[in-house]
DRENVEXMAR-814259 format. One record per residue (C-alpha): x, y, z; residue number from 1; residue in one letter. Coordinates in nm, 2 decimals. Example, Ala and Ser with C-alpha at 12.3 -4.5 7.8 and 13.67 -1.06 7.14 Angstrom:
DRENVEXMAR-814259
      xx      yy      zz    k  r
    1.23   -0.45    0.78    1  A
    1.37   -0.11    0.71    2  S
This chain:
DRENVEXMAR-814259
      xx      yy      zz    k  r
   12.13    9.51    6.30    1  X
   11.97    9.83    6.31    2  X
   11.81    9.87    5.98    3  X
   11.47   10.03    5.96    4  X
   11.16    9.83    5.83    5  X
   11.06   10.08    5.56    6  X
   11.30   10.20    5.30    7  X
   11.07   10.47    5.17    8  X
   10.74   10.63    5.26    9  X
   10.57   10.84    5.02   10  X
   10.29   11.06    5.12   11  X
    9.97   11.03    4.92   12  X
    9.69   11.21    5.11   13  X
    9.64   11.36    5.45   14  X
    9.36   11.52    5.65   15  X
    9.31   11.61    6.02   16  X
    9.37   11.28    6.20   17  X
    9.42   11.06    5.89   18  X
    9.71   11.01    5.64   19  X
    9.78   10.76    5.37   20  X
   10.12   10.68    5.24   21  X
   10.27   10.44    4.97   22  X
   10.55   10.24    5.15   23  X
   10.84   10.03    5.04   24  X
   10.99    9.77    5.26   25  X
   11.36    9.72    5.31   26  X
   11.48    9.41    5.14   27  X
   11.45    9.11    5.38   28  X
   11.20    9.28    5.61   29  X
   10.85    9.12    5.69   30  X
   10.59    9.20    5.42   31  X
   10.29    9.06    5.63   32  X
   10.02    9.32    5.65   33  X
    9.92    9.22    6.00   34  X
   10.28    9.25    6.13   35  X
   10.31    9.60    5.97   36  X
    9.96    9.71    6.12   37  X
   10.06    9.58    6.47   38  X
   10.38    9.77    6.46   39  X
   10.23   10.11    6.34   40  X
    9.95   10.08    6.59   41  X
   10.20   10.07    6.87   42  X
   10.33   10.41    6.77   43  X
   10.21   10.69    7.02   44  X
    9.91   10.87    6.91   45  X
    9.81   10.61    6.64   46  X
    9.45   10.47    6.69   47  X
    9.41   10.25    6.39   48  X
    9.61   10.13    6.08   49  X
    9.53    9.97    5.75   50  X
    9.75    9.80    5.48   51  X
    9.68    9.72    5.13   52  X
    9.98    9.50    5.04   53  X
    9.88    9.46    4.67   54  X
    9.90    9.86    4.65   55  X
   10.16    9.91    4.92   56  X
    9.93   10.15    5.07   57  X
    9.94   10.23    5.44   58  X
    9.64   10.44    5.59   59  X
    9.67   10.56    5.96   60  X
    9.41   10.73    6.17   61  X
    9.57   10.93    6.47   62  X
    9.48   11.17    6.75   63  X
    9.57   11.51    6.60   64  X
    9.62   11.65    6.97   65  X
    9.88   11.40    7.03   66  X
   10.09   11.38    6.74   67  X
   10.12   11.48    6.36   68  X
   10.13   11.30    6.03   69  X
   10.50   11.41    5.98   70  X
   10.60   11.28    6.32   71  X
   10.41   10.93    6.25   72  X
   10.60   10.91    5.92   73  X
   10.94   10.97    6.10   74  X
   10.85   10.70    6.37   75  X
   10.75   10.47    6.09   76  X
   11.10   10.51    5.92   77  X
   11.25   10.45    6.24   78  X
   11.05   10.15    6.31   79  X
   11.26    9.83    6.37   80  X
   11.15    9.54    6.16   81  X
   11.02    9.22    6.33   82  X
   11.27    8.94    6.28   83  X
   11.18    8.63    6.09   84  X
   11.07    8.47    6.42   85  X
   10.78    8.72    6.43   86  X
   10.63    8.52    6.17   87  X
   10.68    8.20    6.34   88  X
   11.02    8.11    6.20   89  X
   11.33    8.04    6.42   90  X
   11.63    8.25    6.32   91  X
   11.83    8.07    6.05   92  X
   12.18    7.93    6.14   93  X
   12.26    7.87    5.76   94  X
   12.48    8.19    5.74   95  X
   12.67    8.09    6.05   96  X
   12.73    7.74    5.91   97  X
   12.85    7.87    5.58   98  X
   13.07    8.12    5.72   99  X
   13.21    7.85    5.96  100  X
   13.28    7.61    5.69  101  X
   13.47    7.88    5.49  102  X
   13.67    7.97    5.79  103  X
   13.77    7.61    5.84  104  X
   13.88    7.58    5.48  105  X
   14.06    7.90    5.46  106  X
   14.40    7.75    5.54  107  X
   14.35    7.45    5.30  108  X
   14.23    7.64    4.99  109  X
   14.45    7.70    4.69  110  X
   14.60    8.07    4.71  111  X
   14.40    8.14    4.40  112  X
   14.07    8.05    4.55  113  X
   14.11    8.22    4.90  114  X
   14.02    8.57    4.75  115  X
   13.71    8.45    4.57  116  X
   13.59    8.26    4.86  117  X
   13.63    8.53    5.10  118  X
   13.45    8.78    4.89  119  X
   13.17    8.52    4.82  120  X
   13.13    8.47    5.18  121  X
   13.13    8.85    5.25  122  X
   12.88    8.94    4.99  123  X
   12.57    8.92    5.20  124  X
   12.74    9.16    5.45  125  X
   12.88    9.39    5.19  126  X
   12.51    9.41    5.01  127  X
   12.35    9.49    5.35  128  X
   12.61    9.76    5.41  129  X
   12.55    9.91    5.07  130  X
   12.17    9.91    5.11  131  X
   12.22   10.07    5.46  132  X
   12.46   10.34    5.33  133  X
   12.23   10.43    5.05  134  X
   11.92   10.45    5.27  135  X
   12.05   10.56    5.61  136  X
   12.43   10.67    5.57  137  X
   12.69   10.52    5.78  138  X
   12.56   10.25    6.02  139  X
   12.72    9.96    6.22  140  X
   12.67    9.73    5.92  141  X
   12.88    9.98    5.71  142  X
   13.17    9.98    5.96  143  X
   13.18    9.60    5.99  144  X
   13.17    9.57    5.60  145  X
   13.46    9.81    5.58  146  X
   13.66    9.61    5.82  147  X
   13.60    9.30    5.63  148  X
   13.69    9.48    5.29  149  X
   14.01    9.60    5.44  150  X
   14.11    9.26    5.55  151  X
   14.04    9.14    5.21  152  X
   14.23    9.42    5.05  153  X
   14.54    9.33    5.27  154  X
   14.50    8.97    5.16  155  X
   14.44    8.88    5.51  156  X
   14.15    8.62    5.41  157  X
   14.17    8.44    5.74  158  X
   14.09    8.78    5.92  159  X
   13.81    8.84    5.68  160  X
   13.65    8.50    5.70  161  X
   13.69    8.51    6.09  162  X
   13.52    8.84    6.10  163  X
   13.23    8.72    5.87  164  X
   13.18    8.43    6.10  165  X
   13.18    8.62    6.42  166  X
   12.94    8.87    6.27  167  X
   12.69    8.59    6.15  168  X
   12.74    8.41    6.50  169  X
   12.67    8.72    6.69  170  X
   12.38    8.81    6.47  171  X
   12.24    8.47    6.52  172  X
   12.27    8.47    6.88  173  X
   12.13    8.81    6.92  174  X
   11.82    8.72    6.72  175  X
   11.79    8.40    6.92  176  X
   11.80    8.59    7.26  177  X
   11.56    8.86    7.12  178  X
   11.31    8.57    7.01  179  X
   11.35    8.40    7.35  180  X
   11.25    8.71    7.54  181  X
   10.94    8.74    7.32  182  X
   10.86    8.37    7.35  183  X
   10.89    8.37    7.74  184  X
   10.63    8.65    7.75  185  X
   10.39    8.51    7.50  186  X
   10.40    8.18    7.68  187  X
   10.33    8.35    8.00  188  X
   10.01    8.52    7.86  189  X
    9.87    8.24    7.66  190  X
    9.51    8.18    7.79  191  X
    9.45    7.87    7.98  192  X
    9.09    7.75    7.94  193  X
    9.10    7.39    7.96  194  X
    8.82    7.16    7.86  195  X
    8.45    7.28    7.80  196  X
    8.12    7.12    7.80  197  X
    7.95    7.15    7.47  198  X
    7.58    7.03    7.35  199  X
    7.60    6.88    7.00  200  X
    7.31    6.71    6.86  201  X
    7.14    6.70    7.20  202  X
    7.42    6.52    7.36  203  X
    7.66    6.71    7.61  204  X
    8.02    6.62    7.56  205  X
    8.35    6.76    7.69  206  X
    8.60    6.92    7.44  207  X
    8.92    7.10    7.44  208  X
    8.86    7.48    7.45  209  X
    9.04    7.50    7.11  210  X
    8.77    7.28    6.93  211  X
    8.49    7.51    7.04  212  X
    8.33    7.69    6.74  213  X
    8.10    7.99    6.67  214  X
    7.75    7.87    6.70  215  X
    7.82    7.59    6.95  216  X
    7.59    7.55    7.26  217  X
    7.83    7.57    7.56  218  X
    7.72    7.45    7.89  219  X
    7.85    7.64    8.21  220  X
    7.74    7.50    8.55  221  X
    7.82    7.59    8.90  222  X
    8.18    7.66    8.95  223  X
    8.26    7.67    8.59  224  X
    8.44    7.96    8.42  225  X
    8.25    8.07    8.10  226  X
    8.49    8.01    7.82  227  X
    8.33    8.21    7.56  228  X
    8.13    8.54    7.48  229  X
    7.77    8.48    7.39  230  X
    7.40    8.49    7.46  231  X
    7.22    8.28    7.72  232  X
    6.98    8.03    7.54  233  X
    6.85    7.88    7.84  234  X
    6.89    7.83    8.23  235  X
    6.95    8.08    8.51  236  X
    7.25    8.13    8.71  237  X
    7.43    8.40    8.93  238  X
    7.74    8.49    8.75  239  X
    8.03    8.68    8.92  240  X
    8.16    8.93    8.66  241  X
    8.43    9.09    8.88  242  X
    8.70    9.00    8.63  243  X
    8.52    9.17    8.36  244  X
    8.30    9.45    8.53  245  X
    8.45    9.50    8.87  246  X
    8.12    9.43    9.03  247  X
    8.18    9.20    9.34  248  X
    7.81    9.10    9.38  249  X
    7.71    8.83    9.14  250  X
    7.42    8.92    8.88  251  X
    7.14    8.72    8.74  252  X
    7.17    8.57    8.40  253  X
    6.89    8.43    8.21  254  X
    6.76    8.36    7.85  255  X
    6.86    8.65    7.62  256  X
    7.13    8.80    7.84  257  X
    7.49    8.86    7.72  258  X
    7.77    8.66    7.91  259  X
    8.15    8.73    7.88  260  X
    8.42    8.47    7.89  261  X
    8.64    8.47    8.21  262  X
    8.33    8.52    8.44  263  X
    8.24    8.25    8.69  264  X
    7.92    8.09    8.73  265  X
    7.86    8.08    9.11  266  X
    7.53    7.91    9.12  267  X
    7.31    7.77    8.86  268  X
    7.34    7.63    8.50  269  X
    7.34    7.80    8.16  270  X
    7.33    7.70    7.81  271  X
    7.52    7.96    7.59  272  X
    7.53    8.03    7.23  273  X
    7.90    8.09    7.16  274  X
    7.94    8.42    6.96  275  X
    8.33    8.47    7.01  276  X
    8.55    8.19    7.09  277  X
    8.92    8.15    7.13  278  X
    9.14    8.47    7.04  279  X
    8.82    8.68    6.98  280  X
    8.67    8.62    7.33  281  X
    8.71    8.89    7.59  282  X
    8.92    8.69    7.83  283  X
    9.17    8.60    7.54  284  X
    9.17    8.96    7.45  285  X
    9.30    9.05    7.80  286  X
    9.58    8.79    7.75  287  X
    9.67    8.98    7.41  288  X
    9.73    9.31    7.60  289  X
   10.11    9.29    7.58  290  X
   10.13    9.14    7.23  291  X
   10.04    9.49    7.11  292  X
   10.31    9.66    7.30  293  X
   10.61    9.45    7.20  294  X
   10.69    9.65    6.90  295  X
   10.66    9.98    7.09  296  X
   10.96   10.16    7.20  297  X
   11.00   10.34    7.54  298  X
   11.19   10.68    7.57  299  X
   11.48   10.48    7.70  300  X
   11.50   10.25    7.40  301  X
   11.47   10.55    7.18  302  X
   11.74   10.73    7.34  303  X
   11.97   10.43    7.34  304  X
   11.91   10.39    6.97  305  X
   11.98   10.77    6.89  306  X
   12.29   10.75    7.09  307  X
   12.41   10.44    6.91  308  X
   12.36   10.62    6.59  309  X
   12.54   10.92    6.70  310  X
   12.84   10.72    6.81  311  X
   12.88   10.54    6.47  312  X
   13.04   10.82    6.30  313  X
   13.27   10.87    6.60  314  X
   13.40   10.50    6.56  315  X
   13.46   10.59    6.18  316  X
   13.64   10.91    6.25  317  X
   13.86   10.71    6.53  318  X
   13.94   10.47    6.23  319  X
   14.04   10.76    6.01  320  X
   14.26   10.92    6.28  321  X
   14.43   10.59    6.34  322  X
   14.51   10.56    5.99  323  X
   14.64   10.91    5.96  324  X
   14.86   10.86    6.27  325  X
   15.00   10.51    6.21  326  X
   14.92   10.42    5.83  327  X
   14.85   10.07    5.95  328  X
   14.54    9.92    5.78  329  X
   14.53    9.63    6.02  330  X
   14.47    9.90    6.30  331  X
   14.21   10.05    6.12  332  X
   14.03    9.72    6.05  333  X
   14.04    9.64    6.42  334  X
   13.88    9.96    6.51  335  X
   13.61    9.91    6.28  336  X
   13.52    9.58    6.44  337  X
   13.40    9.74    6.75  338  X
   13.10    9.97    6.78  339  X
   12.82   10.06    7.05  340  X
   12.54   10.00    6.81  341  X
   12.42    9.63    6.88  342  X
   12.45    9.62    7.26  343  X
   12.28    9.96    7.31  344  X
   12.00    9.89    7.07  345  X
   11.91    9.54    7.17  346  X
   12.00    9.50    7.54  347  X
   11.73    9.76    7.64  348  X
   11.44    9.60    7.48  349  X
   11.56    9.27    7.60  350  X
   11.59    9.38    7.96  351  X
   11.24    9.53    7.95  352  X
   11.09    9.21    7.83  353  X
   11.29    8.99    8.08  354  X
   11.14    9.24    8.35  355  X
   10.78    9.20    8.19  356  X
   10.82    8.80    8.22  357  X
   10.93    8.83    8.58  358  X
   10.63    9.07    8.65  359  X
   10.38    8.81    8.50  360  X
   10.55    8.54    8.73  361  X
   10.49    8.76    9.02  362  X
   10.12    8.83    8.93  363  X
   10.15    9.15    8.74  364  X
   10.07    9.21    8.37  365  X
   10.28    9.50    8.24  366  X
   10.18    9.64    7.91  367  X
   10.51    9.72    7.76  368  X
   10.84    9.90    7.83  369  X
   10.68   10.24    7.85  370  X
   10.48   10.14    8.15  371  X
   10.77   10.00    8.36  372  X
   10.95   10.32    8.25  373  X
   10.68   10.55    8.37  374  X
   10.63   10.35    8.70  375  X
   10.99   10.40    8.77  376  X
   10.95   10.77    8.74  377  X
   10.62   10.79    8.94  378  X
   10.66   11.00    9.27  379  X
   10.30   11.01    9.36  380  X
   10.06   10.71    9.42  381  X
    9.67   10.78    9.41  382  X
    9.46   10.50    9.53  383  X
    9.08   10.44    9.47  384  X
    8.94   10.31    9.80  385  X
    8.69   10.04    9.73  386  X
    8.81    9.71    9.60  387  X
    9.16    9.86    9.60  388  X
    9.28    9.98    9.95  389  X
    8.96    9.77   10.09  390  X
    8.90    9.42   10.01  391  X
    8.58    9.44    9.81  392  X
    8.45    9.15   10.02  393  X
    8.16    9.21   10.25  394  X
    8.15    9.16   10.63  395  X
    7.89    9.25   10.87  396  X
    7.92    9.57   11.05  397  X
    7.57    9.62   11.23  398  X
    7.28    9.42   11.31  399  X
    6.97    9.62   11.40  400  X
    6.65    9.43   11.53  401  X
    6.33    9.64   11.51  402  X
    6.11    9.40   11.71  403  X
    6.13    9.36   12.09  404  X
    6.24    9.02   12.21  405  X
    6.50    8.98   11.94  406  X
    6.88    9.08   11.98  407  X
    7.12    9.17   11.71  408  X
    7.26    8.82   11.76  409  X
    6.92    8.66   11.71  410  X
    6.91    8.86   11.36  411  X
    7.21    8.72   11.26  412  X
    7.14    8.37   11.37  413  X
    6.80    8.36   11.19  414  X
    6.94    8.50   10.87  415  X
    7.23    8.27   10.88  416  X
    7.00    7.97   10.91  417  X
    6.84    8.02   10.59  418  X
    7.14    8.17   10.41  419  X
    7.38    7.89   10.49  420  X
    7.30    7.70   10.16  421  X
    7.32    8.00    9.95  422  X
    7.66    8.11    9.79  423  X
    7.60    8.47    9.73  424  X
    7.85    8.71    9.88  425  X
    7.61    8.87   10.12  426  X
    7.48    8.52   10.23  427  X
    7.85    8.40   10.30  428  X
    7.93    8.72   10.50  429  X
    7.61    8.66   10.72  430  X
    7.70    8.30   10.77  431  X
    8.06    8.39   10.86  432  X
    7.94    8.67   11.12  433  X
    7.73    8.39   11.30  434  X
    8.02    8.17   11.32  435  X
    8.18    8.45   11.50  436  X
    7.92    8.51   11.76  437  X
    7.98    8.40   12.13  438  X
    7.65    8.19   12.09  439  X
    7.57    8.09   11.74  440  X
    7.23    7.92   11.69  441  X
    7.08    7.73   11.41  442  X
    6.72    7.76   11.37  443  X
    6.53    7.47   11.22  444  X
    6.34    7.56   10.89  445  X
    6.13    7.40   10.61  446  X
    6.29    7.37   10.26  447  X
    6.46    7.71   10.16  448  X
    6.32    7.89    9.85  449  X
    6.59    8.06    9.64  450  X
    6.47    8.38    9.45  451  X
    6.73    8.46    9.19  452  X
    6.87    8.82    9.24  453  X
    6.62    8.89    9.51  454  X
    6.70    8.66    9.81  455  X
    6.58    8.34   10.01  456  X
    6.26    8.25   10.19  457  X
    6.17    7.95   10.42  458  X
    5.93    7.87   10.70  459  X
    6.06    7.89   11.09  460  X
    5.81    7.79   11.35  461  X
    5.53    7.82   11.10  462  X
    5.61    8.16   11.01  463  X
    5.74    8.28   10.67  464  X
    6.10    8.42   10.70  465  X
    6.25    8.62   10.39  466  X
    6.61    8.75   10.36  467  X
    6.69    8.97   10.09  468  X
    6.67    9.32    9.90  469  X
    6.45    9.62   10.00  470  X
    6.26    9.55    9.67  471  X
    6.21    9.17    9.76  472  X
    6.06    9.23   10.11  473  X
    5.87    9.57   10.03  474  X
    5.73    9.48    9.66  475  X
    5.72    9.10    9.65  476  X
    5.65    9.03   10.01  477  X
    5.45    9.35   10.10  478  X
    5.64    9.43   10.41  479  X
    5.68    9.80   10.49  480  X
    6.01    9.97   10.58  481  X
    5.89   10.33   10.63  482  X
    5.86   10.31   11.01  483  X
    6.23   10.25   11.02  484  X
    6.34   10.49   10.74  485  X
    6.56   10.69   10.96  486  X
    6.79   10.42   11.08  487  X
    6.79   10.26   10.73  488  X
    6.88   10.61   10.57  489  X
    7.16   10.65   10.84  490  X
    7.31   10.31   10.74  491  X
    7.29   10.39   10.38  492  X
    7.47   10.72   10.43  493  X
    7.76   10.53   10.59  494  X
    7.81   10.36   10.26  495  X
    7.68   10.01   10.37  496  X
    7.49    9.74   10.19  497  X
    7.16    9.64   10.35  498  X
    7.01    9.30   10.38  499  X
    6.64    9.31   10.50  500  X
    6.51    9.04   10.72  501  X
    6.11    8.99   10.72  502  X
    5.94    8.75   10.98  503  X
    5.57    8.68   10.98  504  X
    5.49    8.95   10.76  505  X
    5.67    9.23   10.94  506  X
    6.02    9.38   10.92  507  X
    6.25    9.21   11.18  508  X
    6.55    9.42   11.12  509  X
    6.83    9.48   10.87  510  X
    7.19    9.37   10.86  511  X
    7.44    9.63   10.73  512  X
    7.75    9.50   10.55  513  X
    8.06    9.68   10.41  514  X
    8.39    9.55   10.27  515  X
    8.70    9.59   10.51  516  X
    9.04    9.73   10.46  517  X
    9.29    9.51   10.31  518  X
    9.53    9.37   10.60  519  X
    9.84    9.45   10.40  520  X
    9.74    9.81   10.26  521  X
    9.93   10.01   10.53  522  X
   10.23    9.79   10.48  523  X
   10.21    9.86   10.12  524  X
   10.20   10.24   10.16  525  X
   10.51   10.21   10.40  526  X
   10.70   10.00   10.14  527  X
   10.61   10.25    9.85  528  X
   10.77   10.54   10.07  529  X
   11.08   10.34   10.11  530  X
   11.10   10.29    9.74  531  X
   11.11   10.67    9.70  532  X
   10.74   10.77    9.66  533  X
   10.68   11.11    9.79  534  X
   10.31   11.14    9.84  535  X
   10.04   10.88    9.87  536  X
    9.67   10.99    9.84  537  X
    9.33   10.82    9.83  538  X
    9.01   10.91    9.63  539  X
    8.67   10.78    9.71  540  X
    8.31   10.84    9.68  541  X
    8.26   10.74   10.04  542  X
    8.17   10.99   10.32  543  X
    8.43   11.21   10.45  544  X
    8.43   11.07   10.81  545  X
    8.49   10.71   10.69  546  X
    8.75   10.82   10.43  547  X
    8.93   11.04   10.71  548  X
    8.95   10.74   10.96  549  X
    9.09   10.51   10.68  550  X
    9.33   10.76   10.56  551  X
    9.47   10.81   10.92  552  X
    9.48   10.43   10.98  553  X
    9.70   10.40   10.65  554  X
    9.90   10.71   10.72  555  X
    9.82   10.86   10.38  556  X
    9.93   11.22   10.30  557  X
    9.58   11.33   10.17  558  X
    9.25   11.21   10.07  559  X
    8.94   11.34    9.88  560  X
    8.60   11.18    9.94  561  X
    8.25   11.20    9.81  562  X
    8.38   11.21    9.47  563  X
    8.21   11.15    9.14  564  X
    8.40   10.96    8.86  565  X
    8.47   11.28    8.67  566  X
    8.62   11.44    9.00  567  X
    8.88   11.18    9.01  568  X
    9.02   11.25    8.65  569  X
    9.01   11.63    8.76  570  X
    9.21   11.59    9.06  571  X
    9.47   11.39    8.86  572  X
    9.49   11.67    8.63  573  X
    9.55   11.93    8.90  574  X
    9.83   11.72    9.06  575  X
    9.97   11.66    8.71  576  X
    9.98   12.04    8.67  577  X
   10.18   12.07    8.97  578  X
   10.45   11.85    8.85  579  X
   10.35   11.52    9.00  580  X
   10.42   11.20    8.80  581  X
   10.12   11.00    8.91  582  X
   10.06   10.62    8.94  583  X
    9.68   10.58    8.99  584  X
    9.55   10.25    9.11  585  X
    9.19   10.15    9.05  586  X
    8.93    9.87    8.97  587  X
    8.61   10.01    8.86  588  X
    8.44   10.10    8.55  589  X
    8.43   10.46    8.68  590  X
    8.81   10.47    8.74  591  X
    8.89   10.42    8.36  592  X
    8.92   10.80    8.28  593  X
    9.17   10.84    8.59  594  X
    9.35   10.53    8.49  595  X
    9.39   10.68    8.13  596  X
    9.48   11.01    8.24  597  X
    9.77   10.93    8.50  598  X
   10.14   10.89    8.44  599  X
   10.08   10.52    8.48  600  X
    9.77   10.34    8.56  601  X
    9.74   10.01    8.76  602  X
    9.42    9.80    8.76  603  X
    9.33    9.56    9.03  604  X
    9.29    9.18    8.97  605  X
    8.91    9.20    9.00  606  X
    8.91    9.52    8.81  607  X
    8.65    9.59    8.55  608  X
    8.74    9.50    8.18  609  X
    8.75    9.87    8.07  610  X
    8.97    9.96    8.39  611  X
    9.22    9.68    8.28  612  X
    9.21    9.80    7.92  613  X
    9.28   10.15    8.04  614  X
    9.55   10.07    8.26  615  X
    9.94   10.02    8.21  616  X
    9.98    9.74    8.45  617  X
    9.70    9.50    8.54  618  X
    9.74    9.28    8.87  619  X
    9.68    8.93    8.81  620  X
    9.64    8.85    9.19  621  X
    9.42    9.02    9.44  622  X
    9.68    9.14    9.66  623  X
    9.76    9.50    9.69  624  X
   10.14    9.44    9.78  625  X
   10.17    9.37    9.40  626  X
   10.16    9.74    9.35  627  X
   10.46    9.80    9.56  628  X
   10.63    9.49    9.38  629  X
   10.57    9.65    9.04  630  X
   10.73    9.97    9.15  631  X
   11.02    9.79    9.30  632  X
   11.05    9.60    8.97  633  X
   11.05    9.89    8.75  634  X
   11.32   10.06    8.96  635  X
   11.54    9.73    8.93  636  X
   11.48    9.74    8.56  637  X
   11.59   10.10    8.53  638  X
   11.91    9.99    8.71  639  X
   11.97    9.69    8.50  640  X
   11.93    9.91    8.18  641  X
   12.18   10.17    8.33  642  X
   12.44    9.91    8.41  643  X
   12.41    9.76    8.08  644  X
   12.46   10.09    7.91  645  X
   12.78   10.15    8.13  646  X
   12.92    9.80    8.06  647  X
   12.86    9.87    7.69  648  X
   13.01   10.20    7.68  649  X
   13.31   10.09    7.92  650  X
   13.38    9.75    7.73  651  X
   13.35    9.89    7.38  652  X
   13.56   10.20    7.45  653  X
   13.83    9.98    7.58  654  X
   13.82    9.77    7.27  655  X
   13.83   10.06    7.05  656  X
   14.12   10.22    7.22  657  X
   14.32    9.88    7.23  658  X
   14.26    9.85    6.87  659  X
   14.37   10.20    6.80  660  X
   14.70   10.15    6.97  661  X
   14.75    9.83    6.79  662  X
   14.72    9.61    7.08  663  X
   14.44    9.40    6.91  664  X
   14.43    9.23    6.57  665  X
   14.09    9.25    6.37  666  X
   14.01    8.89    6.48  667  X
   14.07    8.96    6.84  668  X
   13.87    9.30    6.83  669  X
   13.58    9.12    6.65  670  X
   13.58    8.83    6.91  671  X
   13.59    9.07    7.21  672  X
   13.32    9.30    7.07  673  X
   13.09    9.02    6.96  674  X
   13.15    8.82    7.28  675  X
   13.09    9.11    7.50  676  X
   12.78    9.20    7.32  677  X
   12.64    8.87    7.36  678  X
   12.74    8.86    7.72  679  X
   12.54    9.17    7.79  680  X
   12.24    9.05    7.61  681  X
   12.25    8.75    7.82  682  X
   12.26    8.95    8.13  683  X
   11.98    9.15    8.02  684  X
   11.76    8.84    7.92  685  X
   11.86    8.68    8.26  686  X
   11.72    8.99    8.43  687  X
   12.03    9.04    8.64  688  X
   11.92    9.22    8.97  689  X
   11.55    9.19    8.91  690  X
   11.33    9.08    9.18  691  X
   11.22    8.71    9.11  692  X
   10.87    8.60    9.06  693  X
   10.75    8.38    9.35  694  X
   10.51    8.17    9.12  695  X
   10.37    8.17    8.78  696  X
   10.08    8.38    8.72  697  X
    9.81    8.36    8.44  698  X
    9.61    8.64    8.29  699  X
    9.29    8.43    8.32  700  X
    9.15    8.23    8.62  701  X
    9.16    7.85    8.58  702  X
    8.84    7.63    8.56  703  X
    8.76    7.45    8.87  704  X
    8.69    7.07    8.78  705  X
    8.32    7.05    8.87  706  X
    8.10    6.82    8.66  707  X
    7.85    6.99    8.44  708  X
């Protein structure tokens, strides 16, 4: 159960950052090149791996500042093999059935047949033990084989066959439990795209997403999630790319532009040449984040594995001492039935995977055991402001009318009258502001003209009204803004987005918008403190006064304002140098360096693709409360692993002691040991004590069913 994947690794060539070995896989281990590559690439410091199965050649590229070729070689030799189910097969029940049949037939066999049948049943176990002993020394398999051999030597064939059966059953159940934990996680992360409109031979038809092929012309209309990566062949649309770029304001996409899967068409219609589909598309790659981390081991897992290996010789020593004191081979066989290895080595990764599954159901994508482990250790939380502590959704903060006779309310009502049919976030914010006025008013207007990526225009009372960007009113409409430069500059310095309103060829006024503080940001900060976080900080490019007010409202320990992207990474380095274990929470492209450099990085739901790639935890919901949920889950996971460790040590120590004193037969010791191991694994799989997911989350947004 603890045999390594590689039985030999022979160095061939090495340079700085690159090494090549010839490898030999252990008998029965997977030989598939892709499986080996994925496992090797999960090793810390490895950037790329290539395998030539015919030549048994393994080439690894790595960061020489983070690791060495010797260290990687050691990690590869320690690498646990993927079980058969990793290649799509169920764990085989054949050995269990064979050993069960042998056990049932033991009493009815002729005396002359009992010995050969018992030996034949034990041959797979004995052969694996010999391989283990030659390659790795004394392991749990060696102890188990010794117990069976002693029973056969004592002519206690029933005990030998019972032990073989219990070991086969235990291994089958353990493999099934481990497979179950993997399958739960993979099912949770499976991309859900639904049906797609495709143009073939000039006819538009709706197909299952799995049927889309490279080269197809995909149609994406208003309300549709783009299902492929590709190039726009025709049409024009405003596309919300927040899931991939972090930009909350939709961008115009037209012929020749590149679009990414997982982004939303808010307005318009596109014909897209499909270049990457299915698992190759950007959205599917996001769902594949955790797949690459399943083979990686956390420090907790490695320590559990090392401790299990250290305890094997102790069990062998106890068996030897038992024989010296009692001279009873039955006691020795009973002692050899119990060891700490299986439960210690398997319960920890199963617990981590159960926690990762619960995280997914609660709206959090956790990229492996290391992420949970580091999050549990984090004592300092550092938040980016925009889109993280703030909503990233715009709301009107100022309405400034420049012409006499017009009030700020008039300005909002005029803008809302022509913006109400436009689904741009700026337009939606203005319409919402108009609805909240004491005296909302609708101005009759002619047909509204939509100018993509610029704004809207119409006629009110015979005069042209335009609402949009500064470029639109100045360059396209010829309306000057210099007379009000001071006011406009002041609003810009406050970090606000401006909407310009021109009426009758003059600048009527500007409406300023800014995203607001999330309603539960303060509650999340308080909860983090209750979970043991010592310090909570905020980093922002915003102006100091605005940042100071927000920090005071949230009860933060410290804030840094007016920062450039590189400043955030520098501040994190300074905090880390003072011993802080940092969890950084961000969402933008400029947060990627900070996310990578932190002890653990958390990206928001609407974060940029690069931020989600750089992070250790990606939120699947636009709710900052999930940050505290992730911290609570990591702490609960650590407690589950600690309690499983104590149960493993306590139960197996009791079994070993009882066996040494002659209170347990080999069969009873085997039954208790395997039963307790399976119970601990089931407890880990069930996630005992973990917070339960409130609802099932998905890594990707679902399509809204709007006809193309």
